[in-house]
C-alpha positions in Angstrom: 0.0 0.0 0.0 1.1 3.6 -0.7 1.6 5.2 2.7 1.3 8.6 1.1 -2.3 7.9 0.0 -3.5 5.8 3.0 -1.8 7.5 5.9 -1.8 11.1 4.7 -2.4 14.0 7.0 -6.0 15.3 6.8 -6.0 19.1 6.7 -9.5 19.4 8.2 -8.6 17.3 11.2 -5.4 19.2 11.7 -7.4 22.4 11.9 -9.7 20.8 14.4 -6.7 19.7 16.5 -5.3 23.2 16.4 -8.5 24.5 18.0 -8.5 21.7 20.6 -4.8 21.8 21.4 -3.8 25.4 20.8 -0.5 25.1 22.7 1.6 22.8 20.6 5.2 22.9 21.9 7.9 22.7 19.4 11.0 22.5 21.5 14.4 21.3 20.5 17.8 21.6 22.2 20.1 19.1 23.8 17.9 17.4 26.3 19.4 14.0 27.2 16.8 11.2 27.6 17.2 8.2 29.8 18.3 5.1 28.0 15.7 3.8 25.5 13.2 6.7 26.0 14.8 8.8 23.3 13.3 6.4 20.8 9.6 6.5 21.9 7.2 8.1 19.4 10.0 8.6 16.8 8.6 7.4 13.5 6.3 4.9 11.8 8.5 1.8 11.2 6.2 -0.3 9.0 3.8 -0.3 6.1 0.4 -2.0 6.0 0.6 -5.7 5.2 -1.6 -8.2 3.4 -4.7 -6.9 1.7 -4.1 -3.6 3.3 -6.7 -1.0 4.1 -9.2 -2.5 1.7 -10.0 -5.0 4.5 -11.5 -2.1 6.5 -14.1 -1.2 3.8 -17.6 -1.3 5.2 -16.6 -2.3 8.7 -18.4 -0.6 11.5 -15.9 0.8 14.0 -16.6 2.9 17.1 -13.8 5.0 18.6 -14.3 6.2 22.1 -11.9 9.0 23.1 -11.8 8.4 26.9 -12.8 11.1 29.4 -13.6 14.7 28.3 -15.5 17.7 29.6 -15.8 17.4 33.4 -13.4 14.5 33.4 -9.7 15.4 32.7 -8.4 11.9 32.9 -4.6 11.7 33.8 -2.6 14.9 33.9 1.0 15.0 32.7 3.8 16.7 34.8 3.2 19.8 32.7 -0.6 19.6 33.0 -1.3 18.0 29.6 -4.9 16.6 29.9 -5.3 13.0 28.9 -8.8 13.8 27.6 -7.2 16.1 25.0 -4.6 13.6 23.9 -7.2 10.8 23.6 -9.4 13.1 21.4 -6.4 14.1 19.2 -5.4 10.5 18.5 -9.1 9.5 18.0 -9.6 12.3 15.4 -6.6 11.2 13.4 -7.7 7.6 13.5 -11.2 8.6 12.5 -9.8 10.2 9.4 -7.6 7.3 8.4 -10.4 4.8 8.8 -12.9 7.0 6.9 -10.5 7.3 4.0 -10.1 3.5 4.0 -13.8 3.1 3.6 -14.7 2.1 7.1 -18.1 3.1 8.6 -16.5 4.9 11.6 -18.1 6.7 14.5 -16.8 8.8 17.4 -18.5 8.8 20.8 -17.3 12.4 21.1 -15.6 14.8 18.7 -15.2 17.7 21.1 -14.1 18.2 24.6 -17.4 17.1 26.3 -18.7 14.6 28.8 -22.0 12.7 28.8 -23.3 13.7 32.2 -27.0 14.4 32.7 -27.9 17.8 34.2 -27.0 18.0 37.8 -24.8 14.9 37.9 -21.0 14.5 38.3 -21.1 10.7 38.6 -18.7 8.8 36.4 -21.1 6.0 36.1 -23.7 8.3 34.5 -21.2 9.5 32.0 -20.1 5.9 31.1 -23.7 4.7 30.7 -24.7 7.5 28.3 -21.4 7.1 26.4 -22.0 3.4 25.9 -25.6 3.9 24.9 -24.2 5.9 22.0 -21.5 3.3 21.2 -23.9 0.3 21.3 -26.4 2.0 19.0 -24.1 1.3 16.1 -23.9 -2.5 16.6 -20.2 -2.2 15.7 -17.7 -4.8 14.5 -15.1 -3.2 16.7 -15.2 -0.9 19.8 -11.9 0.9 20.6 -11.6 3.0 23.7 -8.5 5.2 23.5 -6.7 6.1 26.8 -3.3 7.0 28.2 -2.0 5.6 31.5 -0.6 7.3 34.6 1.4 5.9 37.5 -0.3 6.5 40.8 2.9 6.5 42.7 4.2 9.1 40.3 7.2 7.1 39.2 8.0 9.5 36.3 10.3 7.0 34.6 7.6 4.3 34.2 6.3 3.7 30.7 4.6 0.9 28.8 1.7 -0.3 26.7 -1.4 -2.1 28.1 -4.1 -3.2 25.7 -7.2 -4.6 27.5 -9.7 -7.0 25.9 -13.2 -7.7 27.0 -12.5 -10.4 29.7 -15.6 -12.5 28.7 -14.4 -12.7 25.1 -11.2 -14.7 24.7 -11.9 -15.0 21.0 -12.2 -11.9 18.8 -11.5 -9.3 21.4 -8.3 -11.1 22.5 -7.1 -11.4 18.9 -7.8 -7.7 18.2 -5.9 -6.7 21.3 -2.9 -8.7 20.3 -2.9 -7.3 16.8 -3.1 -3.7 18.1 -0.5 -4.2 20.8 2.1 -5.5 18.3 1.8 -2.4 16.1 1.8 0.0 19.0 4.9 -1.6 20.5 6.8 -1.6 17.2 5.9 1.9 16.0 6.0 3.7 19.3 9.3 1.9 20.2 8.0 0.8 23.6 9.2 -2.6 24.4 7.3 -3.1 27.7 3.8 -4.1 26.5 1.1 -6.5 27.5 -2.3 -7.7 26.6 -4.6 -8.1 29.6 -8.2 -9.0 30.3 -10.2 -6.0 31.2 -13.3 -5.6 33.4 -13.8 -1.9 32.6 -17.4 -0.8 32.3 -17.1 0.2 28.7 -15.8 -3.3 27.8 -18.4 -5.1 29.9 -21.2 -3.0 28.4 -20.0 -3.1 24.7 -22.1 -5.1 22.3 -19.5 -4.9 19.5 -18.1 -8.1 18.0 -14.6 -7.2 19.4 -13.9 -4.7 22.2 -10.6 -3.3 23.5 -9.3 -0.4 25.5 -5.8 0.8 24.7 -3.4 2.5 27.1 -0.7 3.4 24.6 1.8 5.0 27.0 2.2 6.7 30.4 1.3 10.4 30.3 2.9 10.7 33.8 6.3 10.2 32.1 7.6 13.7 31.2 9.2 12.6 28.0 6.0 10.9 26.8 4.0 14.0 27.7 6.4 16.2 25.8 6.1 14.2 22.7 2.3 13.9 22.9 2.0 17.6 22.9 3.0 17.4 19.3 0.2 16.7 16.9 2.4 14.6 14.6 3.1 12.2 17.5 -0.6 11.8 18.2 -0.9 11.0 14.5 1.8 8.4 14.8 -0.1 6.7 17.6 -3.3 6.8 15.4 -1.4 5.2 12.5 -0.2 2.4 14.8 -3.8 1.7 15.9 -4.8 1.8 12.2 -2.2 -0.8 11.3 -3.5 -3.1 14.1 -7.0 -2.8 12.8 -5.8 -3.6 9.2 -4.1 -6.7 10.6 -7.2 -7.8 12.4 -9.6 -7.5 9.5 -7.0 -8.9 7.0 -7.7 -12.2 8.8 -10.9 -12.3 6.7 -13.3 -11.8 9.6 -16.6 -13.4 8.2 -19.8 -11.4 8.2 -22.9 -13.1 9.7 -26.5 -12.1 9.2 -29.5 -13.7 10.9 -32.0 -15.2 8.5 -34.2 -17.5 10.7 -36.3 -17.4 12.6 -37.6 -14.0 11.4 -39.7 -13.4 14.5 -38.2 -12.7 18.0 -40.9 -14.9 19.6 -41.6 -18.5 18.5 -44.2 -20.9 19.7 -41.9 -23.9 19.2 -38.1 -24.2 18.9 -37.0 -23.4 15.3 -33.6 -23.8 13.7 -31.3 -20.9 14.1 -29.9 -19.9 10.7 -27.3 -17.3 9.8 -25.9 -16.4 6.4 -22.1 -16.3 6.5 -20.3 -14.2 3.9 -16.6 -14.8 3.3 -14.3 -11.7 3.0 -11.6 -11.3 0.3 -12.0 -14.9 -0.7 -10.7 -16.2 2.7 -12.4 -19.5 3.4 -14.5 -20.2 6.4 -13.3 -22.9 8.9 -16.3 -25.2 9.0 -15.3 -26.8 12.3 -15.3 -23.4 14.1 -19.1 -22.8 13.8 -20.5 -22.0 17.2 -23.8 -20.8 18.8 -23.9 -19.1 22.2 -27.3 -19.4 23.9 -27.4 -17.3 27.1 -24.0 -18.2 28.6 -23.5 -21.6 27.1 -21.7 -22.4 23.8 -22.6 -25.2 21.4 -21.1 -26.5 18.2 -23.1 -25.5 15.1 -23.1 -26.8 11.5 -21.7 -24.8 8.7 -23.4 -25.6 5.3 -20.7 -25.0 2.7 -23.0 -25.0 -0.3 -25.3 -22.3 0.9 -22.9 -20.5 3.2 -25.2 -20.8 6.2 -24.5 -21.5 9.8 -27.2 -23.8 11.3 -28.2 -24.8 14.8 -31.3 -26.8 15.8 -32.6 -25.6 19.1 -33.1 -28.5 21.5 -36.7 -29.6 21.1 -37.2 -29.7 24.9 -35.7 -26.2 25.6 -37.8 -24.6 28.3 -40.0 -21.6 27.6 -38.1 -18.4 28.3 -36.0 -15.6 26.9 -32.6 -16.4 25.4 -29.7 -14.3 24.2 -28.5 -15.7 20.9 -25.1 -15.1 19.2 -23.5 -17.0 16.3 -19.8 -17.1 15.5 -17.5 -18.7 12.9 -13.8 -18.2 12.1 -12.0 -17.9 8.8 -9.0 -20.2 8.2 -6.8 -17.3 9.1 -8.3 -17.0 12.6 -10.6 -14.0 12.0 -13.7 -14.6 14.2 -16.9 -13.2 12.8 -19.9 -12.8 15.0 -23.6 -12.1 14.5 -25.4 -9.3 16.2 -26.7 -10.6 19.5 -30.4 -10.8 19.7 -33.1 -12.0 22.2 -35.3 -14.9 21.3 -38.4 -15.9 23.2 -39.6 -19.5 23.2 -43.3 -19.4 24.2 -45.1 -22.6 23.5 -48.9 -22.1 23.8 -50.7 -23.6 26.8 -52.0 -27.1 26.5 -53.0 -28.2 30.0 -54.4 -26.6 33.1 -53.8 -28.7 36.2 -54.9 -28.0 39.8 -52.0 -28.6 42.2 -53.9 -28.3 45.5 -57.4 -28.9 46.9 -59.7 -25.8 47.0 -60.4 -26.5 50.7 -57.4 -24.8 52.1 -57.2 -22.5 55.1 -56.3 -19.7 52.8 -59.2 -20.3 50.5 -57.0 -20.3 47.4 -56.6 -22.7 44.5 -53.2 -23.0 42.8 -53.2 -24.0 39.1 -50.3 -25.0 36.9 -50.5 -24.1 33.2 -48.3 -26.4 31.0 -47.5 -26.5 27.3 -47.8 -29.6 25.1 -44.5 -31.0 26.5 -45.7 -30.7 30.0 -43.4 -27.8 30.7 -44.4 -24.5 32.5 -45.6 -21.8 30.0 -43.6 -18.6 29.7 -43.7 -16.3 32.7 -46.3 -13.6 32.3 -48.7 -15.7 30.2 -52.2 -14.3 30.7 -54.8 -16.7 32.3 -58.5 -15.8 32.5 -60.4 -17.2 35.5 -64.2 -16.8 35.7 -66.2 -17.6 38.8 -69.6 -16.5 39.9 -70.0 -14.6 36.7 -66.9 -12.5 37.5 -63.7 -12.7 35.4 -60.2 -12.0 36.7 -56.9 -12.0 34.8 -53.7 -13.5 36.3 -50.1 -13.8 35.0 -48.2 -17.0 35.5 -44.9 -17.3 37.4 -43.1 -20.5 36.6 -46.3 -21.7 35.1 -48.4 -21.2 38.3 -51.2 -18.9 39.2 -52.9 -18.7 42.6 -56.7 -17.9 42.6 -58.3 -16.6 45.8 -61.8 -18.1 46.2 -62.4 -17.1 49.9 -62.3 -19.2 53.0 -65.9 -20.4 52.5 -66.8 -23.3 50.2 -65.4 -22.4 46.7 -67.8 -21.5 43.8 -69.5 -24.5 42.1 -68.1 -23.5 38.7 -64.6 -22.3 37.9 -63.7 -21.7 34.2 -60.0 -21.2 33.4 -58.9 -20.1 30.0 -55.4 -19.6 28.8 -55.0 -18.7 25.1 -58.0 -20.8 24.0 -57.3 -23.7 26.3 -60.1 -24.1 28.7 -60.0 -26.1 31.9 -57.8 -29.2 31.5 -58.8 -30.1 27.9 -56.0 -31.0 25.5 -55.6 -29.1 22.3 -56.4 -31.3 19.3 -53.4 -31.5 17.1 -53.4 -32.5 13.5 -50.9 -35.3 12.7 -48.8 -34.3 9.7 -48.3 -37.4 7.7 -45.0 -37.5 5.8 -44.3 -39.5 2.7 -40.7 -40.4 3.5 -39.1 -41.6 6.8 -35.4 -41.7 7.0 -33.7 -43.5 9.8 -30.0 -43.0 10.5 -28.0 -45.7 12.3 -24.4 -46.2 13.4 -22.9 -48.6 10.8 -20.7 -50.1 13.5 -23.2 -50.7 16.2 -26.5 -50.6 14.3 -27.9 -48.1 16.9 -30.0 -45.1 16.0 -28.1 -41.8 15.9 -29.9 -39.0 17.7 -29.6 -35.5 16.4 -29.2 -36.5 12.8 -29.8 -33.7 10.2 -31.1 -34.0 6.7 -29.9 -31.1 4.5 -32.2 -30.7 1.4 -31.3 -29.5 -2.0 -32.5 -26.0 -0.9 -30.0 -26.2 2.0 -32.8 -26.5 4.5 -31.7 -28.6 7.5 -34.3 -30.9 9.1 -33.5 -32.6 12.4 -34.4 -36.1 13.5 -36.1 -37.0 16.8 -34.4 -38.9 19.6 -35.0 -42.1 17.7 -32.9 -40.9 14.7 -35.9 -40.7 12.4 -36.4 -37.8 10.0 -39.9 -37.3 8.4 -39.9 -35.6 5.0 -42.5 -34.7 2.4 -42.1 -35.5 -1.3 -41.1 -31.9 -2.1 -38.4 -31.9 0.6 -36.8 -35.1 -1.0 -36.7 -33.7 -4.5 -33.0 -33.4 -5.6 -30.2 -34.4 -3.4 -30.2 -35.0 0.4 -27.2 -34.9 2.8 -27.6 -36.9 6.0 -25.3 -35.6 8.6 -24.5 -36.3 12.3 -21.6 -35.0 14.3 -18.7 -37.4 14.3 -19.9 -39.3 11.3 -19.1 -39.4 7.6 -22.2 -37.8 6.0 -24.2 -39.6 3.3 -25.1 -37.9 0.1 -28.3 -39.2 -1.4 -28.5 -37.9 -4.9 -30.2 -40.6 -7.0 -33.8 -41.9 -7.2 -32.5 -45.3 -6.1 -31.2 -43.6 -2.8 -34.4 -41.5 -2.3 -37.7 -43.2 -3.2 -40.9 -41.3 -3.6 -42.4 -42.8 -0.4 -41.6 -45.3 2.3 -38.7 -45.9 4.6 -35.1 -45.2 3.9 -32.4 -46.7 6.1 -29.1 -44.8 6.1 -26.1 -46.3 7.7 -23.5 -43.7 8.7 -19.9 -44.6 9.2 -18.3 -43.0 12.3 -15.4 -40.7 11.4 -12.1 -42.7 11.8 -14.1 -45.7 13.0 -15.4 -43.6 15.9 -12.0 -43.8 17.6 -12.3 -40.3 19.1 -15.8 -41.0 20.6 -15.4 -40.8 24.4 -11.8 -39.6 24.2 -11.0 -36.7 26.6 -8.2 -34.6 25.3 -6.6 -31.7 27.2 -4.7 -29.0 25.3 -2.4 -26.6 27.2 -1.4 -23.5 25.3 1.8 -22.4 26.9 2.4 -18.8 28.1 5.5 -16.8 27.6 7.6 -16.2 30.7 6.8 -12.6 31.8 10.3 -12.1 33.1 12.1 -14.2 30.5 13.9 -13.2 27.3 12.1 -11.8 24.4 10.4 -8.5 23.5 6.8 -7.7 24.5 5.8 -8.2 20.8 7.4 -11.7 20.7 5.8 -12.7 24.0 2.4 -11.6 23.0 2.8 -13.3 19.6 3.8 -16.5 21.4 0.8 -16.4 23.7 -1.7 -15.7 20.9 -0.2 -18.2 18.5 -0.4 -21.0 21.1 -4.0 -20.0 21.9 -5.1 -19.8 18.3 -3.5 -23.2 17.6 -5.3 -24.7 20.6 -8.7 -23.3 19.4 -8.2 -24.6 15.8 -7.2 -28.0 17.1 -10.2 -28.1 19.5 -12.5 -27.5 16.6 -11.1 -30.4 14.6 -11.2 -32.8 17.6 -14.7 -32.0 18.7 -16.0 -32.3 15.1 -14.7 -35.9 15.1 -16.4 -36.7 18.4 -13.8 -36.0 21.1 -14.3 -34.0 24.3 -11.7 -31.2 24.7 -10.5 -29.1 27.6 -8.3 -26.1 26.9 -6.4 -25.0 30.1 -6.5 -21.3 29.4 -8.8 -19.3 27.2 -7.4 -15.8 27.7 -4.1 -14.0 27.8 -3.8 -14.0 31.6 -1.0 -16.4 32.7 -1.8 -19.4 34.9 0.6 -21.5 37.0 1.9 -24.9 36.0 0.1 -26.3 39.0 -3.3 -25.0 37.8 -2.7 -26.3 34.3 -1.8 -29.8 35.5 -4.8 -29.8 37.9 -7.1 -28.9 35.0 -5.7 -31.8 32.9 -6.0 -34.4 35.7 -9.4 -33.3 36.9 -10.7 -33.7 33.3 -9.6 -37.4 33.5 -7.8 -36.8 30.2 -7.0 -39.6 27.8 -4.0 -37.7 26.5 -2.6 -34.2 27.1 -0.7 -31.9 24.8 1.2 -28.7 25.5 1.6 -26.3 22.6 4.6 -23.9 22.7 5.9 -21.6 20.0 9.1 -20.9 21.9 11.2 -17.8 22.1 14.8 -18.7 21.5 17.6 -17.4 23.8 21.4 -17.3 23.5 21.7 -20.1 26.0 19.0 -22.3 24.3 18.3 -21.8 20.6 15.0 -23.7 21.1 15.0 -26.3 18.3 11.9 -28.0 17.1 11.0 -31.0 19.2 8.4 -33.3 20.7 9.0 -34.2 24.3 7.5 -37.1 26.3 8.2 -38.6 29.7 11.0 -41.1 29.9 9.8 -44.7 29.6 6.3 -43.7 28.5 5.6 -46.1 25.6 2.3 -44.4 24.7 3.8 -40.9 25.2 6.7 -41.9 22.8 4.2 -43.3 20.2 2.1 -40.1 20.3 5.2 -37.9 20.1 6.6 -39.8 17.1 3.3 -39.6 15.2 3.0 -35.8 15.9 6.6 -35.3 14.7 5.7 -37.1 11.5 2.5 -35.0 11.0 4.4 -31.8 11.5 7.5 -32.8 9.4 5.3 -33.0 6.3 5.3 -29.2 6.0 8.1 -28.0 8.3 10.5 -30.2 6.4 11.9 -33.7 6.7 13.4 -34.5 10.2 12.6 -30.9 11.4 11.1 -32.4 14.6 13.1 -34.7 16.9 11.5 -36.8 19.6 13.2 -36.5 23.0 12.6 -37.6 26.6 12.0 -35.0 29.4 10.9 -34.9 33.0 9.4 -31.5 32.8 6.5 -31.0 35.4 3.8 -31.1 32.7 5.0 -34.5 31.5 5.9 -35.8 35.0 2.7 -34.9 36.9 -0.1 -35.5 34.4 -1.9 -38.8 34.8 -2.1 -39.7 31.1 0.2 -39.9 28.1 1.4 -36.4 27.4 3.6 -34.5 25.0 5.1 -31.0 24.8 5.4 -29.7 21.3 8.1 -27.1 20.7 7.0 -25.3 17.5 8.4 -22.5 15.3 10.4 -20.0 17.5 8.8 -16.6 17.5 11.1 -14.1 15.8 12.9 -16.6 13.6 11.9 -18.4 10.4 9.5 -20.0 10.0 8.2 -18.3 13.2 8.0 -15.0 11.4 5.8 -16.7 8.8 3.6 -18.0 11.6 3.0 -14.5 13.0 2.3 -12.9 9.6 0.3 -15.8 8.0 -2.3 -17.7 10.0 -2.4 -20.4 7.3 0.6 -21.7 9.1 -1.4 -22.3 12.3 -4.0 -24.0 10.2 -1.3 -26.4 8.8 0.0 -27.1 12.3 -3.5 -27.9 13.7 -4.2 -30.4 10.9 -0.7 -32.0 11.3 -1.3 -32.5 15.0 -5.0 -33.6 14.6 -4.2 -36.2 11.9 -1.4 -37.6 14.2 -3.8 -37.9 17.1 -6.2 -39.8 14.9 -3.5 -42.2 13.8 -2.3 -42.6 17.4 -5.7 -43.8 18.6 -6.3 -46.0 15.5 -2.9 -47.6 16.1 -2.8 -48.7 12.5 -5.8 -50.9 13.2 -8.1 -49.4 10.6 -8.0 -48.3 7.0 -6.9 -44.7 6.8 -5.6 -42.9 3.7 -4.2 -39.6 2.6 -6.0 -37.8 -0.2 -5.4 -34.9 -2.5 -8.3 -32.9 -4.0 -7.5 -31.0 -7.2 -9.9 -28.3 -8.3 -10.0 -27.0 -11.8 -11.9 -24.3 -13.7 -12.0 -24.7 -17.4 -9.4 -27.4 -17.1 -7.0 -25.1 -15.4 -5.9 -25.3 -11.7 -8.0 -23.2 -9.4 -6.0 -21.7 -6.5 -7.5 -20.4 -3.3 -10.7 -22.5 -3.4 -12.0 -23.8 -0.1 -12.4 -27.6 0.0 -14.4 -29.2 2.8 -14.4 -32.9 3.4 -17.4 -34.5 5.2 -18.9 -31.0 6.0 -16.1 -30.4 8.7 -12.5 -30.4 7.5 -11.7 -27.3 5.4 -8.5 -26.5 3.5 -7.7 -24.1 0.6 -6.2 -25.1 -2.7 -2.6 -24.1 -3.4 -1.4 -22.4 -6.6 -1.6 -25.8 -8.4 -5.2 -26.2 -7.3 -4.5 -28.9 -4.8 -5.6 -29.4 -1.2 -4.0 -32.3 0.7 -5.7 -34.2 3.6 -3.4 -36.5 5.6 -6.0 -38.5 7.4 -9.2 -39.5 5.5 -11.5 -42.5 6.0 -11.3 -45.2 3.3 -14.5 -45.4 1.3 -17.1 -42.9 0.2 -16.6 -39.3 1.4 -18.6 -36.1 0.7 -16.6 -33.2 -0.8 -18.0 -29.6 -0.8 -16.3 -26.9 -2.8 -17.1 -23.3 -3.6 -15.4 -20.0 -4.7 -15.9 -16.3 -4.1 -17.9 -16.0 -7.4 -20.6 -18.2 -5.8 -20.0 -21.4 -7.7 -20.3 -24.4 -5.5 -20.6 -28.2 -5.8 -21.1 -31.1 -3.4 -20.1 -34.5 -4.7 -19.4 -38.1 -3.5 -16.1 -39.7 -4.2 -14.4 -42.9 -3.1 -11.0 -43.0 -1.4 -9.0 -46.2 -1.9 -6.8 -47.9 0.8 -3.7 -47.2 -1.3 -4.0 -43.5 -0.3 -2.4 -40.4 -2.0 -5.1 -40.7 -4.6 -5.7 -37.4 -6.5 -9.4 -36.6 -7.0 -10.0 -34.0 -9.7 -13.2 -31.9 -9.6 -14.2 -29.4 -12.2 -15.9 -26.3 -10.8 -18.2 -24.7 -13.3 
């Protein structure tokens, strides 16, 4: 990118800054700075990387210049107000983002607060400030601040970027991207990413929310530099580069499509349209739905680009907060806008739960839906007695009717939404022409939670007995029968889908079901806070380990395993706590991931460590080394014994994986290209599968080649069995190192909207190249 066009100074903003900060000090001379501080806020040291500022186009970004008006914020030694510096940086950043095509908003553009008349309470200011910020439903919320040392240690300086503590996904990734560019361009080595419980972060409804403290205004050298408008611009440029990095990951866009209403009378599938960005493929295994505070795996439909989740049929009536998320293969996490869904099944039964002859003279009635569950709180119930009608509202399905201490009336008529007394509502049985039953090919047992995906990409879920009832229209064209942990079946011929009757579909468990019931712990290592390495390197290590752990978790859970990750955020935890989490999970195996920082004493070569004498540990280590050597290079990883605490004290076979050192090749590639993490996750995943299979089952490697007009098609996402996604290389190939022998389902699509789902057969010989023409 041409820095002159993207990072140019905006004259209008400069004029605004001249009004806000009239006293710009332009001092020179021979002042001698303490060691290292002479470099802070010197110059921009890098240019935008990757797709550049185009990744920002259309993104909704809210910038919050902290403090203002009644609230000065921190004061520098020479009385420079933090509120003014925050606003200056924010205005420059606003201009850069606006020029790049972002939909950018400021909570304030002047020196003002948000206090209601008569109030001086900070909480009132923050509530009104965040009401403005939340009204934009932003992709990113960025609150700009500058720090101060309460003990007035004037030498102290550093960068602290806080992420929303409840979001160890998108907010943490954004904080890491921003921190790296602030540290590099402001020449401040002491920098950290931390979880933040600040009001503005807790309250923010943006997909990713951070608060930046770029430096210490209490340091006189920092204050002196920040009096200069060009230094405020330098800080804004650093934030700008961090935002480019974040959105260059290909953060998917999600839009809710079903249900259309916010209140449903029965649980309906939750459907979101997912749009890839800049042709960066979606990671099918990363699809998630958060309902209230609980997260569930969702299904990503490659053909239609939709994220699908079937609400549990027995979910209680109530109000639920819904949010969907999915990652790109570069680790960019896209989120839907959170919305509230109300499940309110209509009343079906009215049941007395006590005798009318009570001392209090009251009758308690329970109003239930067709499942026998309490109706939604607040459901109106009409009660008529002695020609007098009263209206009650249910609480946990119950109303209490006062009838007096005398003998109750002879007639009591209770009506709740057309249900009178205790009569059932007649329901019309909907006869279906086709009944599909999915069973486990190995055990013959019915598979609950099976989903049929129609040719129109409409998912239809089975009951607990594994049966799916479909009409003739729903079976026209092809059907995909899917269940988590199984190879899906593609029914695309009249022989597979008759016009009426029963269809028995036998699904093969992925990898012979070897991961069903396995409990796998993943421990993303943390950089030593007092060890060697720059702040940028340490943060890069922490986030690379965490991103790899999340990617590996998605692959393992999609294949049927249960996974525990020992840490979800950037905050460090002790070895003792990590080991306790592994052991309390009753792990089958445990793996520590560590992109190490090399030192002069220890160059940190690649390696897989296992406990001395552990046969299973050694077998697992050797298989992981083989999986990683395929793209790191032959013999890059060596297997060694070690008695490190993680290997010594865990109660299961365990390995420590020492991966690409941060700051060295291919570590630099890892930081700049998240496809590297994707390769690592597949290498480790495929090795784990082979470890549990122990060569007892047919497993092959497979290469998919995609062509357009007979020519290799690069950059096309290829998904095997609706779960495992890779992108074709420049020769149009995507290689999968562990694939079930037999029939598999392959879904492909490109950014022009062309897509195809086909069946192909993988032979035991492996390394077979399957060519598919995408028209």
